[in-house]
C-alpha positions as CSV (number, residue, x, y, z in Angstrom):
1,X,77.4,1.0,0.1
2,X,77.8,0.8,-3.1
3,X,80.3,3.1,-5.0
4,X,78.3,4.5,-7.6
5,X,78.0,8.2,-8.6
6,X,75.5,9.0,-6.5
7,X,77.3,7.6,-3.4
8,X,80.4,9.2,-4.1
9,X,78.5,12.5,-4.5
10,X,76.8,11.7,-0.9
11,X,80.5,11.1,0.2
12,X,81.8,14.4,-0.7
13,X,78.6,16.4,0.6
14,X,79.0,14.5,4.1
15,X,82.7,15.6,4.0
16,X,82.2,19.2,3.0
17,X,78.8,19.8,5.1
18,X,78.7,17.4,8.0
19,X,76.1,19.3,9.1
20,X,73.5,18.2,6.8
21,X,71.4,14.9,6.1
22,X,72.7,13.8,2.7
23,X,70.8,10.2,2.7
24,X,67.7,11.5,0.6
25,X,70.2,12.0,-2.1
26,X,70.7,8.1,-2.3
27,X,66.9,7.6,-3.5
28,X,66.3,10.7,-5.3
29,X,69.6,11.1,-7.1
30,X,69.5,7.4,-8.0
31,X,65.3,8.1,-9.1
32,X,66.7,11.0,-11.0
33,X,70.0,9.2,-12.9
34,X,67.8,6.3,-13.3
35,X,65.0,8.1,-15.1
36,X,67.6,9.6,-17.6
37,X,68.8,6.1,-18.3
38,X,65.4,4.5,-18.9
39,X,64.4,7.9,-21.5
40,X,67.3,7.4,-23.3
41,X,66.6,4.0,-23.4
42,X,62.7,4.4,-24.5
43,X,63.7,7.1,-27.0
44,X,65.8,4.6,-29.1
45,X,62.4,2.9,-30.0
46,X,60.2,5.9,-30.6
47,X,62.8,6.9,-33.1
48,X,62.9,3.4,-34.9
49,X,59.6,4.5,-35.8
50,X,60.5,7.9,-36.5
51,X,58.6,9.0,-33.4
52,X,59.6,12.0,-30.5
53,X,58.5,10.8,-27.1
54,X,55.8,13.6,-27.5
55,X,54.5,12.1,-31.2
56,X,54.5,8.7,-29.4
57,X,52.3,9.7,-26.7
58,X,49.9,11.3,-29.0
59,X,49.1,8.5,-30.8
60,X,49.5,6.3,-28.0
61,X,46.5,8.2,-26.3
62,X,44.7,8.2,-29.3
63,X,44.9,4.7,-30.0
64,X,43.9,3.9,-26.2
65,X,40.6,6.0,-26.8
66,X,39.5,2.9,-28.0
67,X,37.1,2.9,-31.6
68,X,37.1,6.3,-33.4
69,X,40.4,6.5,-31.9
70,X,40.0,10.3,-31.6
71,X,40.1,13.1,-28.7
72,X,40.0,16.8,-28.9
73,X,43.1,18.7,-28.6
74,X,42.5,19.5,-24.9
75,X,42.1,16.2,-24.0
76,X,45.3,15.1,-25.6
77,X,47.2,17.6,-23.7
78,X,45.6,17.0,-20.6
79,X,46.6,13.1,-21.0
80,X,50.0,14.0,-22.0
81,X,50.8,16.9,-19.6
82,X,51.8,19.5,-22.1
83,X,50.5,22.9,-22.9
84,X,47.9,23.6,-25.8
85,X,51.0,25.2,-27.8
86,X,53.2,22.2,-27.6
87,X,50.3,20.1,-28.4
88,X,49.1,21.8,-31.4
89,X,52.8,21.6,-32.8
90,X,52.8,17.5,-32.3
91,X,49.6,17.1,-33.9
92,X,51.1,19.5,-36.6
93,X,53.4,17.0,-37.6
94,X,51.8,14.0,-37.1
95,X,49.1,15.1,-39.9
96,X,52.1,16.3,-41.8
97,X,53.1,12.8,-41.8
98,X,49.6,11.3,-42.1
99,X,49.3,9.7,-39.3
100,X,46.8,12.0,-37.9
101,X,43.8,14.1,-39.0
102,X,42.0,17.2,-37.4
103,X,38.1,17.8,-37.9
104,X,35.8,19.8,-36.6
105,X,33.8,18.3,-33.2
106,X,30.3,16.7,-34.3
107,X,29.2,17.6,-30.4
108,X,31.0,21.1,-29.8
109,X,30.6,23.7,-33.3
110,X,33.9,25.2,-32.1
111,X,35.5,22.4,-31.1
112,X,38.1,20.2,-33.3
113,X,38.6,16.4,-32.8
114,X,42.1,14.8,-34.0
115,X,41.8,10.9,-34.9
116,X,44.3,8.3,-35.8
117,X,44.2,7.6,-39.8
118,X,44.7,3.9,-40.2
119,X,48.5,4.3,-40.8
120,X,49.0,5.7,-37.7
121,X,47.1,3.3,-35.9
122,X,49.0,0.6,-37.3
123,X,52.5,2.5,-36.6
124,X,51.3,3.2,-33.3
125,X,50.6,-0.9,-32.6
126,X,53.9,-1.5,-34.2
127,X,55.4,1.0,-32.0
128,X,53.5,-0.1,-28.7
129,X,54.3,-3.8,-28.9
130,X,58.1,-2.9,-29.8
131,X,57.9,-0.5,-26.3
132,X,56.3,-3.1,-24.5
133,X,58.8,-5.6,-25.5
134,X,61.6,-3.0,-24.5
135,X,60.1,-2.3,-21.1
136,X,60.0,-5.7,-20.2
137,X,63.7,-5.8,-20.9
138,X,64.9,-3.1,-19.1
139,X,62.6,-4.3,-16.2
140,X,64.1,-8.0,-16.2
141,X,66.9,-6.4,-15.4
142,X,64.9,-6.7,-11.5
143,X,64.2,-10.1,-10.2
144,X,60.3,-10.3,-10.4
145,X,59.8,-9.9,-6.5
146,X,61.7,-6.9,-6.5
147,X,60.2,-5.2,-9.3
148,X,56.7,-6.1,-8.0
149,X,57.7,-4.2,-4.3
150,X,59.2,-1.2,-6.3
151,X,56.3,-0.7,-8.4
152,X,54.1,-0.7,-4.7
153,X,56.4,1.7,-3.4
154,X,56.4,4.1,-6.3
155,X,52.5,3.9,-6.6
156,X,52.2,5.2,-2.8
157,X,54.8,7.7,-3.4
158,X,53.3,9.1,-6.8
159,X,49.9,9.1,-5.1
160,X,51.5,11.7,-2.8
161,X,51.7,14.1,-5.7
162,X,49.1,13.4,-8.3
163,X,45.4,13.1,-7.5
164,X,43.4,9.9,-8.9
165,X,41.2,10.3,-11.7
């Protein structure tokens, strides 16, 4: 067993509470710590484009929608798993920066639609290209076979928490 931060914590708990099985910390603790490190590395790229994680997510969700690159605010909130209030703040900032526009929906008289502006599309295309290069560099720390096995394991585990769409 390696002597990383999690292993040291496990050893201390094993000494103090030998009545408990602390082996789950080996996976959960490392995943939690790894997620923090990965998030920090992802934020470096987002910041390069003047974006936070939330703004990047909104622009990416609009870009993935395909022509005409628009979605309803509620749909954006569902895609990015935030409250509608938090989504409104993100959209306000993106609109102020000229990256999205809001207009009344043509299908729902009371609804609104958020759309990428040409500047927003250009920004997210550059940012996403850089983001994928960054993710590739992060994943290249693992041998390809390990990365493929890890993806399969995580896919199975995540399916227990999330229902497929």
